[in-house]
C-alpha positions in Angstrom: 117.1 94.5 111.1 115.1 92.9 108.4 113.1 94.7 105.7 111.8 93.8 102.2 109.3 96.3 100.8 107.4 94.1 98.4 105.8 95.6 95.3 103.7 93.6 92.8 104.5 95.5 89.6 102.6 93.1 87.4 99.2 94.0 88.9 96.7 96.5 87.8 97.9 99.0 90.4 100.6 100.2 88.0 100.3 101.5 84.5 100.9 98.9 81.8 104.2 100.4 80.7 105.8 100.1 84.2 107.9 97.0 84.2 110.5 97.8 86.9 110.4 99.7 90.2 113.5 100.5 92.1 113.3 101.9 95.6 116.3 103.5 97.3 116.7 103.7 101.1 119.0 105.2 103.6 119.4 103.8 107.1 121.5 105.7 109.7 122.8 104.7 113.2 122.1 107.5 115.6 123.7 107.8 119.1 120.9 107.4 121.7 122.7 109.6 124.2 123.9 112.5 122.1 121.7 112.3 118.9 124.8 112.4 116.7 124.5 110.5 113.4 127.3 107.9 113.5 127.1 106.4 110.1 124.6 105.6 107.3 124.2 102.9 104.7 122.2 102.8 101.5 120.4 100.0 99.8 117.8 99.3 97.1 114.9 97.1 96.5 114.0 96.2 92.9 110.7 94.7 91.7 110.1 93.6 88.1 107.0 92.5 86.2 108.8 89.9 84.1 110.0 87.7 85.7 107.6 88.3 88.5 109.7 89.6 91.4 108.1 91.5 94.2 111.4 92.8 95.5 115.1 91.9 95.5 117.3 93.7 98.0 120.7 94.9 97.0 123.4 96.3 99.3 126.4 98.0 97.5 129.9 97.1 98.4 130.5 100.7 99.6 127.8 100.8 102.3 129.0 103.8 104.3 127.5 107.0 102.9 126.9 110.5 104.4 123.5 111.5 105.8 121.3 113.7 103.8 119.0 116.6 104.6 116.0 114.3 103.8 117.0 112.0 106.6 117.2 114.8 109.1 113.8 116.1 108.0 112.2 112.7 108.2 113.6 112.1 111.7 112.3 115.4 112.9 108.9 114.7 111.4 108.9 111.3 113.2 109.8 113.0 116.5 106.8 115.4 116.2 104.4 112.5 116.7 106.4 110.0 118.8 107.4 112.2 121.7 105.4 113.0 124.8 106.3 115.5 127.5 105.4 114.8 131.1 106.7 116.6 134.2 109.3 118.4 132.1 110.7 115.1 130.8 110.4 113.7 127.3 109.3 110.1 126.6 109.0 107.9 123.6 105.3 107.6 122.6 103.6 105.2 120.2 100.6 106.9 118.6 99.2 103.7 117.2 99.1 101.7 120.5 98.8 104.9 122.7 101.6 103.6 124.9 104.4 105.5 126.6 107.9 104.0 126.3 111.2 104.9 128.0 112.5 108.4 128.7 114.4 110.0 125.9 118.0 110.9 126.8 118.7 114.6 127.1 121.3 114.8 124.4 119.1 113.0 121.9 116.1 115.1 122.9 118.0 118.4 122.5 119.2 117.3 119.0 116.0 115.9 117.5 112.9 116.5 119.7 110.7 119.6 118.9 112.2 122.6 120.6 108.7 123.9 121.5 105.4 122.3 122.1 103.8 123.3 118.8 103.0 119.8 117.6 100.2 117.4 118.5 99.6 117.1 122.3 98.4 113.6 123.2 95.3 113.1 125.3 94.3 110.0 127.2 90.6 109.1 127.6 89.4 106.6 130.1 86.4 104.7 128.7 84.9 104.6 132.1 85.1 108.4 132.5 83.8 109.6 129.2 80.3 110.8 128.4 77.8 112.3 130.8 77.2 115.6 129.1 73.9 116.2 127.3 74.5 116.5 123.5 72.4 118.8 121.4 70.0 117.2 119.0 71.2 119.6 116.2 74.6 121.0 115.4 73.1 124.4 114.4 72.8 126.0 117.8 76.3 124.7 118.8 77.9 126.1 115.7 76.2 129.4 116.3 77.5 129.5 119.9 81.0 128.5 118.7 81.0 131.3 116.1 80.1 133.8 118.8 83.1 132.8 120.9 85.6 130.8 118.8 88.2 131.2 121.4 86.4 128.7 123.6 85.3 126.3 120.9 86.8 123.0 119.7 86.2 120.6 116.7 87.1 116.9 117.0 87.7 114.8 113.8 87.3 111.0 114.2 87.8 108.4 111.5 84.8 106.0 111.7 85.2 104.1 108.4 87.1 100.9 107.6 90.7 100.7 108.8 93.4 98.2 109.2 95.0 100.0 112.1 94.1 102.8 114.5 93.6 106.2 113.0 94.4 109.0 115.5 91.5 111.4 116.3 92.4 115.1 116.3 90.9 118.0 118.3 91.6 121.5 117.1 91.0 124.4 119.5 92.4 127.9 120.4 92.9 126.7 124.0 96.6 126.1 124.4 96.2 124.1 127.6 93.4 121.9 126.2 93.2 118.6 128.2 91.4 115.3 128.0 88.9 116.6 130.7 87.7 119.3 128.2 86.5 116.7 125.6 85.8 113.6 127.7 82.2 114.6 128.7 81.3 114.9 125.0 82.6 111.5 123.9 79.5 109.3 124.0 80.2 106.0 125.8 79.5 103.0 123.7 79.4 104.9 120.4 81.3 102.7 117.9 82.0 105.6 115.7 84.2 107.1 118.4 86.3 104.0 119.1 89.5 105.6 117.8 89.1 108.4 120.4 89.8 106.0 123.2 93.0 104.6 121.6 94.7 107.6 120.0 93.6 111.2 120.5 95.6 114.4 120.2 95.0 118.1 120.4 96.4 120.8 118.1 96.4 124.5 119.0 95.0 126.7 116.3 94.2 130.4 116.3 90.7 131.7 117.1 90.5 133.1 113.5 91.2 129.7 112.1 88.6 128.1 114.4 86.0 130.7 113.4 86.6 130.0 109.7 86.4 126.3 110.2 83.1 126.6 112.1 81.8 128.9 109.4 82.5 126.3 106.7 81.0 123.5 108.7 77.9 125.7 109.1 77.7 126.0 105.3 77.8 122.3 104.6 74.8 121.5 102.3 72.2 119.5 104.3 74.1 120.1 107.6 76.0 117.6 109.7 73.1 115.5 110.8 73.0 113.2 107.8 73.5 109.4 107.8 76.7 108.2 109.6 79.7 108.7 107.3 83.4 107.9 107.5 84.3 111.1 109.3 82.5 111.9 112.6 82.7 115.5 113.8 82.2 116.6 117.4 81.7 120.4 117.8 82.0 121.9 121.3 81.1 125.5 122.3 81.5 127.5 125.4 84.2 125.3 126.8 85.0 125.6 130.5 81.7 127.3 131.3 78.3 126.2 132.7 77.0 126.8 129.1 79.2 124.3 127.5 77.4 122.4 124.8 78.3 119.9 122.0 76.9 118.1 119.0 78.0 115.1 117.0 77.6 115.0 113.2 79.0 113.2 110.1 80.9 114.3 107.1 81.8 112.6 103.8 85.6 112.6 103.3 85.2 114.5 100.0 83.2 117.2 101.7 85.9 117.5 104.4 88.6 117.7 101.6 86.7 120.7 100.1 86.6 122.4 103.5 90.3 121.8 104.2 91.2 123.2 100.8 89.3 126.4 101.5 91.4 126.8 104.7 94.8 126.5 103.0 95.3 130.3 103.4 95.9 129.7 107.1 98.8 127.3 106.6 101.4 129.8 107.7 99.9 130.2 111.2 101.0 128.2 114.2 99.8 124.6 114.2 97.5 124.8 111.2 99.9 123.3 108.7 100.3 120.1 110.7 96.6 119.9 111.4 95.6 120.4 107.7 98.2 117.9 106.5 97.2 115.2 109.0 93.4 115.6 108.3 93.9 115.7 104.6 96.1 112.6 104.3 94.4 110.5 107.0 90.7 111.4 106.7 89.8 113.6 103.7 91.9 111.8 101.1 91.8 108.4 102.7 89.1 106.8 100.5 90.9 108.0 97.4 94.3 106.4 98.2 92.6 103.4 99.6 90.5 102.9 96.4 93.6 103.2 94.2 96.1 101.6 96.6 98.3 98.8 95.3 98.6 95.5 97.1 99.8 95.7 100.7 103.5 96.4 100.9 103.8 98.6 97.7 103.1 102.0 99.2 102.6 102.7 102.9 100.5 105.7 104.1 103.6 107.0 105.9 105.3 107.1 102.5 102.4 109.0 101.0 102.7 111.5 103.9 106.5 111.9 103.4 106.0 112.5 99.6 103.2 115.0 100.3 105.4 117.0 102.7 108.2 117.0 100.2 105.9 118.3 97.5 104.5 121.0 99.8 108.0 122.2 100.7 109.0 122.5 97.1 
């Protein structure tokens, strides 16, 4: 395994009084059959402003160290988004390439895979089978219908701005058995704003109350959702699984989305909502902020930001 997390300390990405950055890492060997942690090693990477050194790796003489709770928590978080269940079996899943890998051994799955299906459920869209439904010209009547029956509504969030890798789209809905067929008719074929939907799309169950509150806040957006295309594309669907099903597509500025998500924090204790809010906040709502202030590539990866945010929220 090779790794060297470079970090250009001498650039404007750091405060002027920062002259040295030391990053500490822990790597563990985990048995693929049983999930038991066999051993761990620690290492550091040190970057300095003078002399200019973007990262020197150091491995201590005593490399064998015990695992920590942080490693367990990080692995469990990883498993939430990298496992897919089909036919009662669990498989490795890559959310970036939308590809299924090999089957996860039972022992490893029992130890580390989520015990219940409360995380994101991956949906596969075929670009030849999407579209076909008539979309409403305005989001207002769709929002009104969704508020009348939030239990059969859904809201899809798609990143449509600049990106250097695929950003997963997320559908939230009170339908626990939500499938790709529920959203496919409302994904307009050939719409470049929805390109991420065809590569990585997931569903997260939320309560009808949460869905109703989300729709209420979307209804209250100044100027509505029909403005010029923005970084976040919103698809609202109402009356799902009925002959009255209808949908509309609109746009949101990331800062506006951030405000809406902050207003919904009171629902974090309910099933599924915490994961949905964290994902949408870090990957859509706050994306332009960390991108504008981001240091050169290699200094801080978005996954690191997510890990730190989860740690802060837990504390």
